[in-house]
C-alpha positions in Angstrom: 5.5 129.4 240.3 7.9 129.0 237.4 10.9 129.5 239.7 9.9 126.6 242.0 9.9 124.3 239.1 13.6 124.6 238.7 14.0 123.3 242.3 14.5 119.7 241.1 17.3 120.6 238.7 18.9 122.7 241.4 18.9 119.7 243.8 20.4 117.6 241.0 23.2 120.1 240.5 23.8 120.1 244.2 24.2 116.3 244.0 26.9 116.7 241.4 28.7 119.4 243.4 28.7 117.0 246.4 30.4 114.4 244.2 33.0 117.0 243.0 33.9 118.1 246.6 34.1 114.4 247.6 36.7 113.8 244.9 38.8 116.7 246.1 38.7 115.4 249.6 39.7 111.9 248.5 43.0 113.2 247.2 43.5 115.6 250.2 46.0 115.4 253.0 47.3 111.9 253.2 48.1 112.1 256.9 44.5 112.6 258.0 42.2 111.5 255.2 41.7 107.9 256.4 40.2 109.2 259.6 38.7 112.5 258.3 38.6 113.1 254.6 37.3 109.7 253.6 34.5 110.1 256.2 33.5 113.5 254.9 33.6 112.3 251.3 31.3 109.4 252.4 28.9 111.8 254.0 28.9 114.0 250.9 28.0 111.0 248.7 25.2 110.1 251.2 23.9 113.7 251.0 24.1 113.3 247.2 22.0 110.1 247.4 19.3 112.0 249.4 19.3 114.8 246.9 19.1 112.3 244.1 15.9 110.9 245.7 14.5 114.4 246.4 14.9 115.8 242.9 12.9 113.0 241.4 10.3 113.1 244.1 9.8 116.9 244.0 9.8 116.9 240.2 6.9 114.4 240.3 5.0 116.5 242.8 5.5 119.7 240.8 5.0 118.0 237.5 8.4 119.5 236.5 10.0 116.6 234.7 12.0 117.6 231.7 14.4 116.1 229.2 17.2 118.4 230.5 16.4 117.3 234.0 16.9 113.6 233.0 20.3 114.4 231.5 21.4 116.5 234.4 20.4 113.7 236.8 22.5 111.1 234.9 25.6 113.5 234.7 25.3 114.2 238.5 24.9 110.5 239.3 28.0 109.7 237.2 30.1 112.2 239.2 28.8 111.3 242.7 28.1 107.6 242.4 30.7 106.5 239.8 33.7 108.9 239.6 33.9 109.6 243.3 33.7 105.9 244.4 36.2 104.8 241.7 38.7 107.4 242.8 38.2 106.6 246.5 38.8 102.9 246.0 41.7 103.6 243.7 43.3 105.8 246.2 42.6 103.5 249.1 44.2 100.4 247.6 47.1 102.4 246.1 48.0 103.6 249.6 47.3 100.2 251.3 49.9 98.2 249.3 52.6 98.8 246.7 52.9 95.0 246.0 50.2 95.0 243.4 50.7 98.1 241.3 47.9 97.3 238.8 45.3 96.3 241.4 43.9 99.8 242.1 43.2 100.4 238.4 40.5 97.8 238.5 38.4 100.4 240.4 38.0 102.3 237.1 35.9 99.5 235.7 33.1 101.0 237.7 32.9 104.1 235.5 32.1 102.6 232.1 29.6 100.1 233.5 27.9 102.9 235.4 27.7 104.9 232.2 26.0 102.0 230.5 23.7 101.5 233.5 22.7 105.2 233.4 22.2 105.3 229.7 20.0 102.3 229.8 18.0 103.8 232.7 17.3 106.9 230.6 16.1 104.9 227.5 13.9 102.3 229.3 10.3 103.1 230.4 9.8 103.8 234.1 9.0 100.6 236.1 8.3 99.8 239.7 11.7 98.1 240.0 15.2 98.7 238.8 16.7 96.6 236.0 20.2 96.1 237.2 21.8 97.4 240.3 21.1 101.1 240.7 24.1 103.3 240.3 23.7 105.1 243.6 23.5 101.8 245.5 26.7 100.6 243.8 28.5 103.9 244.5 27.5 103.9 248.2 28.8 100.4 248.5 32.3 101.4 247.3 32.3 104.6 249.3 31.8 102.5 252.4 34.4 99.9 251.4 37.4 101.4 253.3 35.4 101.2 256.5 34.4 97.6 256.3 36.1 95.4 258.9 37.3 93.0 256.3 40.8 92.3 255.2 40.5 92.8 251.5 42.9 90.5 249.6 43.7 91.4 246.0 41.7 88.6 244.4 38.7 89.4 246.6 38.8 93.1 245.6 38.9 92.2 241.9 36.1 89.7 242.4 33.9 92.3 244.1 34.5 94.9 241.4 33.7 92.4 238.6 30.5 91.2 240.4 29.3 94.8 240.9 29.9 95.7 237.3 27.9 92.6 236.2 25.1 93.6 238.5 25.0 97.1 237.1 24.3 96.0 233.5 22.4 92.7 234.3 18.7 92.1 233.8 18.3 91.2 237.4 15.3 93.0 239.0 16.2 95.0 242.0 13.3 96.3 244.0 12.6 100.0 244.3 10.7 101.6 247.2 8.0 102.9 244.9 4.4 101.9 245.7 3.2 99.1 243.6 -0.4 98.1 244.4 -0.2 95.2 242.0 2.4 93.3 244.0 0.9 92.3 247.3 3.8 89.9 247.9 6.2 92.7 248.0 5.9 92.6 251.8 8.3 89.6 251.5 11.0 92.0 250.3 10.5 94.5 253.0 10.4 91.8 255.8 13.6 90.2 254.5 15.3 93.6 254.3 14.2 94.5 257.8 15.3 91.2 259.3 18.7 91.2 257.7 19.3 94.9 258.5 18.3 94.3 262.1 20.6 91.3 262.5 23.5 93.3 261.0 23.0 96.2 263.3 22.8 94.0 266.4 26.0 92.2 265.4 27.8 95.4 264.9 26.7 96.6 268.3 27.5 93.3 270.1 31.0 93.0 268.5 31.6 96.7 268.8 32.2 97.2 265.1 32.1 100.7 263.7 28.7 101.6 262.4 30.4 103.0 259.3 30.3 99.3 258.2 26.6 99.7 257.8 27.0 101.8 254.7 28.4 98.9 252.5 26.6 96.3 254.6 23.2 97.9 253.9 23.8 97.7 250.2 24.8 94.1 250.4 21.6 93.4 252.4 19.6 95.2 249.8 21.1 93.1 247.0 20.5 89.9 249.0 16.9 90.9 249.8 16.2 91.6 246.1 17.7 88.3 245.0 15.8 86.4 247.6 12.6 88.2 246.5 13.2 87.2 242.9 13.6 83.6 244.0 10.4 83.9 246.1 8.5 85.2 243.1 9.9 82.4 240.9 8.3 79.8 243.1 
């Protein structure tokens, strides 16, 4: 019985390993990575996100939460959802244009702000919502950035990074998917999320856009749904 209680920490470590392998792939063969290595790195981070959900869920079921588990979770999240996305965005923009030599370095702003976000998460009491944009959501957004069918100009890229960093450490409430029986109006959030996601999927199919766009698009939709839900509750 004691052995099964280390399962959550094992899954947490696997999450960190997924991030490490993703980083190796990002700086792999430059002739094939846009079509292959970036995609595998994205899949690994998605797997890391699933493991990040499962370790907490299983720890709750097994009543196996521990202080070391909390620290391991943050360290793994820092690797998979901060370091890997930062390196990927840095590498992507560095290869895309040599005109703006300092531009790719803006991607490293993600790391310190993610560190603050994770530290704050560990020190605050558990709630039914996230205070500030969750680090996994931010990381997945940037992992999907190279696949977005958008022509990213330098100023747009800098703006996106700055906004994401602000959202990470902000006091904005982002909805979690935990059950909260005290919030009957949370259905508004789920309905908004479903409608926007469905519209995005239909648009991608109609215009024959790669479904890899859905990774970053889903995070944008999640952010918009949470902001709209906050506005709905305010009125």
